[in-house]
C-alpha positions as CSV (number, residue, x, y, z in Angstrom):
1,M,27.6,-10.4,2.2
2,N,25.6,-13.7,1.8
3,N,23.2,-13.9,-1.1
4,P,20.0,-12.6,0.3
5,R,17.8,-14.9,-1.9
6,A,19.0,-17.8,0.2
7,T,17.4,-16.3,3.2
8,F,14.2,-15.1,1.7
9,L,10.9,-16.6,2.8
10,W,7.9,-17.3,0.6
11,V,4.9,-15.1,1.4
12,V,2.1,-13.1,0.0
13,G,0.4,-9.5,-0.8
14,A,1.0,-6.1,-3.1
15,S,-1.2,-3.9,-5.0
16,S,-1.1,-2.0,-8.3
17,S,-4.7,-1.4,-9.0
18,L,-4.3,2.1,-7.6
19,W,-1.5,3.1,-9.9
20,Y,-3.6,5.7,-11.7
21,I,-4.5,7.3,-8.3
22,Y,-0.9,7.8,-7.4
23,R,-0.6,10.2,-10.4
24,A,-3.4,12.5,-9.1
25,V,-2.6,16.1,-8.6
26,I,-4.4,17.7,-5.7
27,K,-4.5,21.2,-4.0
28,Q,-3.8,21.6,-0.3
29,P,-7.1,22.9,1.5
30,P,-6.9,26.0,3.6
31,R,-5.9,25.7,7.2
32,E,-7.2,27.6,10.3
33,E,-4.9,30.5,11.0
34,A,-4.9,30.0,14.8
35,V,-3.1,26.9,16.1
36,S,-2.7,26.0,19.8
37,P,0.8,25.1,21.0
38,S,-0.4,21.5,21.5
39,Q,-1.3,21.3,17.8
40,A,2.0,22.7,16.5
41,S,3.8,19.5,16.2
42,Q,0.9,17.8,14.3
43,L,0.5,20.8,12.1
44,A,4.2,20.6,11.1
45,I,3.5,17.0,10.0
46,D,0.3,17.9,8.2
47,T,1.9,20.7,6.2
48,Q,4.6,18.3,5.0
49,G,2.6,15.4,3.8
50,N,-0.7,14.6,5.6
51,T,-2.5,17.6,4.1
52,K,-2.1,16.1,0.7
53,R,-2.9,12.7,1.9
54,L,-6.1,13.9,3.6
55,A,-7.2,15.8,0.6
56,L,-6.8,12.8,-1.6
57,Y,-8.4,10.4,0.9
58,E,-11.5,12.7,0.9
59,K,-11.8,12.5,-2.9
60,M,-11.3,8.6,-2.7
61,S,-14.0,8.4,0.0
62,A,-16.6,10.2,-2.0
63,S,-15.7,8.7,-5.4
64,L,-18.2,5.8,-5.3
65,E,-21.3,7.8,-4.1
66,E,-20.5,10.8,-6.4
67,N,-19.3,9.0,-9.6
68,G,-20.5,5.4,-9.3
69,L,-18.5,2.4,-10.1
70,D,-15.6,2.7,-12.5
71,A,-16.3,-0.3,-14.7
72,T,-12.9,0.2,-16.5
73,A,-11.0,0.0,-13.2
74,V,-12.9,-3.0,-12.0
75,E,-12.4,-4.8,-15.3
76,K,-8.7,-4.1,-15.1
77,S,-8.6,-5.8,-11.6
78,Q,-10.7,-8.7,-12.9
79,E,-8.2,-9.4,-15.7
80,A,-5.5,-9.9,-13.0
81,F,-7.3,-12.9,-11.5
82,S,-7.8,-16.5,-12.6
83,E,-10.9,-17.5,-14.4
84,A,-11.8,-20.3,-12.1
85,A,-11.8,-20.6,-8.3
86,S,-8.5,-21.8,-6.7
87,P,-8.6,-25.4,-5.4
88,E,-6.8,-24.0,-2.3
89,W,-8.9,-20.8,-1.9
90,P,-12.7,-20.2,-1.8
91,G,-12.7,-18.0,-5.0
92,R,-10.5,-16.7,-7.7
93,W,-6.8,-16.1,-7.0
94,P,-4.5,-13.5,-8.6
95,K,-2.5,-14.6,-11.6
96,K,1.2,-15.0,-11.8
97,Y,3.0,-12.1,-13.6
98,D,3.9,-12.8,-17.2
99,L,7.4,-11.5,-16.4
100,P,10.6,-13.2,-15.5
101,F,11.2,-13.4,-11.8
102,P,12.1,-11.1,-10.1
103,S,10.9,-8.3,-12.3
104,V,8.7,-6.8,-9.6
105,R,10.6,-5.6,-6.5
106,L,9.2,-3.4,-3.7
107,T,9.5,-2.3,-0.1
108,V,6.4,-2.4,2.0
109,I,5.2,-1.9,5.7
110,P,3.7,-5.1,7.1
111,L,0.6,-4.6,9.2
112,D,0.0,-7.7,11.3
113,T,3.3,-8.0,13.0
114,S,2.7,-8.0,16.8
115,Q,0.5,-6.8,19.6
116,R,3.4,-4.8,20.9
117,T,3.4,-2.4,18.0
118,G,-0.3,-2.1,17.8
119,S,-0.5,-3.4,14.3
120,H,-2.2,-6.7,15.4
121,K,-5.3,-4.8,16.6
122,I,-5.5,-2.8,13.3
123,A,-5.2,-5.9,11.2
124,S,-7.9,-7.6,13.1
125,A,-10.2,-4.7,12.5
126,G,-9.3,-4.7,8.8
127,A,-10.3,-8.3,8.5
128,A,-13.6,-7.6,10.2
129,V,-14.5,-4.7,7.9
130,S,-13.5,-6.8,5.0
131,R,-15.9,-9.4,6.0
132,E,-18.8,-6.9,6.3
133,I,-18.2,-5.4,2.8
134,A,-18.0,-9.0,1.3
135,A,-21.3,-9.7,2.8
136,A,-22.8,-6.4,1.4
137,L,-21.5,-7.6,-2.0
138,A,-23.0,-11.0,-1.7
139,G,-23.6,-12.4,-5.3
140,Y,-20.6,-10.6,-6.7
141,D,-17.0,-12.0,-7.0
142,T,-14.6,-10.4,-4.5
143,F,-11.0,-11.1,-3.4
144,A,-10.3,-10.5,0.2
145,N,-6.7,-10.2,1.1
146,P,-5.8,-12.7,3.8
147,R,-4.9,-10.9,7.0
148,M,-1.3,-12.2,7.1
149,R,-0.7,-10.4,3.8
150,Y,-1.9,-7.0,4.8
151,H,0.7,-4.3,4.0
152,A,1.2,-0.7,2.8
153,S,3.5,-0.2,-0.1
154,L,6.3,2.2,0.4
155,F,8.4,2.2,-2.7
156,Y,8.6,0.3,-5.9
157,L,12.2,-0.5,-7.3
158,S,10.5,-2.1,-10.3
159,H,6.8,-2.2,-11.0
160,P,4.8,-4.6,-13.1
161,N,3.7,-1.8,-15.4
162,D,7.1,-0.3,-15.5
163,V,9.9,-2.8,-15.1
164,R,13.4,-1.5,-14.2
165,V,16.4,-3.8,-14.3
166,D,18.8,-1.4,-12.5
167,P,17.1,1.3,-10.4
168,F,20.5,2.6,-9.3
169,Q,21.0,4.1,-12.8
170,P,19.5,7.5,-13.3
171,S,19.2,6.8,-17.0
172,S,17.2,3.7,-16.3
173,S,14.0,3.5,-18.3
174,K,11.1,1.2,-18.8
175,S,12.5,-2.2,-19.8
176,T,11.5,-3.3,-23.4
177,E,13.2,-6.6,-23.0
178,L,12.4,-9.5,-20.5
179,A,15.6,-9.0,-18.6
180,V,16.2,-9.4,-14.8
181,P,18.9,-8.0,-12.6
182,S,21.9,-10.0,-11.6
183,D,22.2,-11.7,-8.2
184,A,24.9,-9.0,-7.4
185,L,22.6,-6.3,-8.3
186,L,19.7,-7.8,-6.2
187,E,22.1,-8.1,-3.2
188,R,23.1,-4.5,-3.7
189,E,19.5,-3.4,-3.7
190,L,18.7,-5.3,-0.5
191,S,21.9,-3.9,1.2
192,A,20.9,-0.3,0.3
193,V,17.4,-0.7,1.7
194,T,18.7,-2.3,4.8
195,Q,21.2,0.5,5.6
196,L,18.6,3.1,5.1
197,A,16.2,1.2,7.4
198,A,18.9,0.9,10.1
199,S,19.3,4.6,10.2
200,T,15.5,5.2,10.4
201,S,13.6,5.5,13.7
202,P,10.3,3.6,14.0
203,I,7.5,5.4,12.3
204,T,4.0,5.9,13.9
205,L,1.1,5.5,11.5
206,E,-2.4,6.6,12.4
207,V,-5.7,5.2,10.8
208,S,-7.4,8.1,8.9
209,S,-10.4,6.3,7.3
210,V,-11.8,3.2,5.7
211,V,-13.0,3.7,2.0
212,F,-14.4,1.8,-0.8
213,T,-13.4,3.5,-4.0
214,S,-15.1,3.8,-7.4
215,S,-12.4,1.3,-8.6
216,G,-14.1,-1.4,-6.4
217,T,-11.3,-1.5,-3.9
218,L,-11.7,-1.5,-0.1
219,L,-8.8,0.4,1.6
220,L,-7.5,1.2,5.1
221,L,-5.9,4.7,4.8
222,F,-3.2,6.0,7.1
223,T,-1.4,9.3,8.0
224,D,2.0,9.8,9.5
225,A,1.6,10.6,13.3
226,T,5.4,10.6,14.0
227,R,7.1,13.7,15.3
228,P,8.6,15.2,12.1
229,A,12.4,15.2,11.4
230,K,14.0,17.8,9.2
231,D,10.6,19.6,8.7
232,I,9.2,16.6,7.0
233,A,7.1,13.6,8.0
234,P,9.4,10.7,8.5
235,L,7.5,8.4,6.1
236,D,7.9,11.0,3.3
237,L,11.5,11.5,4.2
238,F,12.0,7.8,3.8
239,R,10.3,7.7,0.4
240,Q,12.5,10.7,-0.6
241,Q,15.7,8.9,0.5
242,M,14.7,5.8,-1.4
243,R,14.2,7.9,-4.6
244,S,17.7,9.3,-4.0
245,I,19.1,5.9,-3.6
246,F,17.2,4.5,-6.6
247,P,16.9,7.4,-9.1
248,G,16.1,4.9,-11.9
249,A,13.1,3.5,-10.1
250,P,9.6,4.0,-11.7
251,A,8.5,7.6,-11.8
252,A,5.0,6.7,-10.4
253,Q,5.1,5.6,-6.7
254,P,2.6,5.1,-4.0
255,S,3.4,8.6,-2.6
256,P,1.7,10.5,-1.0
257,I,-1.0,8.0,0.1
258,V,-0.4,5.2,2.6
259,H,-3.0,2.4,2.1
260,C,-3.6,-1.2,2.9
261,T,-5.8,-3.0,0.3
262,L,-8.3,-5.2,2.2
263,L,-10.7,-6.4,-0.6
264,R,-11.4,-6.1,-4.3
265,L,-14.6,-6.3,-6.3
266,I,-13.6,-8.5,-9.4
267,S,-17.0,-9.2,-11.0
268,P,-17.4,-7.8,-14.5
269,V,-20.1,-5.3,-13.5
270,A,-20.9,-1.8,-14.9
271,T,-22.6,-0.5,-11.8
272,L,-23.8,-1.4,-8.3
273,P,-27.4,-0.9,-7.1
274,N,-27.8,2.4,-5.1
275,P,-28.9,0.4,-1.9
276,T,-25.7,-1.6,-2.0
277,I,-23.6,1.6,-2.5
278,Q,-25.4,3.1,0.5
279,K,-24.8,0.1,2.5
280,I,-21.1,0.0,1.7
281,A,-20.8,3.7,2.5
282,A,-22.5,3.2,5.9
283,I,-20.1,0.3,6.8
284,C,-17.1,2.4,5.9
285,S,-18.4,5.4,7.9
286,E,-19.1,3.2,10.9
287,W,-15.5,1.7,10.8
288,T,-13.9,5.0,10.2
289,A,-15.5,6.3,13.3
290,K,-14.3,3.3,15.2
291,L,-10.7,3.3,13.9
292,R,-9.8,6.9,13.2
293,G,-6.9,7.9,15.5
294,T,-5.8,4.4,16.2
295,T,-2.0,4.1,15.8
296,F,0.7,1.5,15.3
297,I,4.5,1.6,15.3
298,V,6.3,0.6,12.1
299,D,9.4,-1.2,13.5
300,R,10.1,-3.3,10.4
301,L,9.7,-3.5,6.6
302,W,9.5,-6.3,4.1
303,H,11.7,-6.1,1.0
304,V,9.9,-8.3,-1.6
305,H,10.4,-9.9,-5.0
306,E,6.8,-10.4,-6.0
307,S,5.7,-13.1,-8.4
308,E,1.9,-12.5,-8.7
309,F,-0.6,-9.7,-8.7
310,S,-1.7,-8.2,-5.4
311,T,-0.3,-10.8,-2.9
312,L,3.3,-10.3,-2.3
313,E,3.7,-13.9,-3.2
314,G,7.5,-14.5,-3.9
315,L,10.6,-13.9,-1.9
316,R,10.6,-11.6,1.2
317,E,13.3,-10.3,3.6
318,T,12.3,-8.8,6.9
319,I,14.3,-5.6,7.5
320,M,14.2,-3.9,11.0
321,L,14.2,-0.1,11.5
322,R,16.5,1.4,14.1
323,S,15.7,0.1,17.5
324,D,14.3,3.0,19.3
325,L,11.5,1.0,21.0
326,K,12.0,0.3,24.7
């Protein structure tokens, strides 16, 4: 097989500020006992993954109004950005990782791919809500992810906070040395992800909500609206299969949530005025009402070697799922 690094394209966009959220433990809320036949398929999906997602989304949505701004989380995000505005960008830009390339490797779902899949419409809405939130935060430093970089992280083979040289090895642990995988190992990683994608039918994601969390992050949240396979939502099945292929990958993963980071608050502030919080909540509620239930078809993935925080800047390979679209 040809070296995949020769065919990679330079691009942008991935997130790690929600790492602590991925570790959250939540209980499944009770469900109605009676279910109509038309709801049976969706219920099967819900009980396998979306119930947990929706319960966590509810907590994330209420976090800012109930708990206020998490100054520690905002400060952590701020540290990942340059001190001065970028000459090529109207504001501060994410820093390069202080790690040898390519220490950070992940597989993501790109959002703004085509009108045919429905992702173009959702990405357009995401950019609109991002502008409104930025206006509500006028006077504060924010970083709005460019629309072309919108994505939802699926699986980390190696994370900036948990670097793994060889995720195929079950005994792999957090690297204490600044080592990188060989070209042969990188090719093997790409080949494994490509083969799994080729056996996976397109996945349908549905917008659940728009939230601004207490960590100062604006998110577009999704559930899996695909007909379940093997009694499990296909997106969750894909993540499980990735874990089986890469048992030495970081323990903490994006599962169960499916999110696209639209904007971050990066000013060193301890709190936000209550009128600002209420304005942000109103914008999120309005856009949630507009977008909830909107779907798009995931027909491709990006496999990324990331070089800087939050942008997917680095090397990217586009990987197509099994061609079930007609």
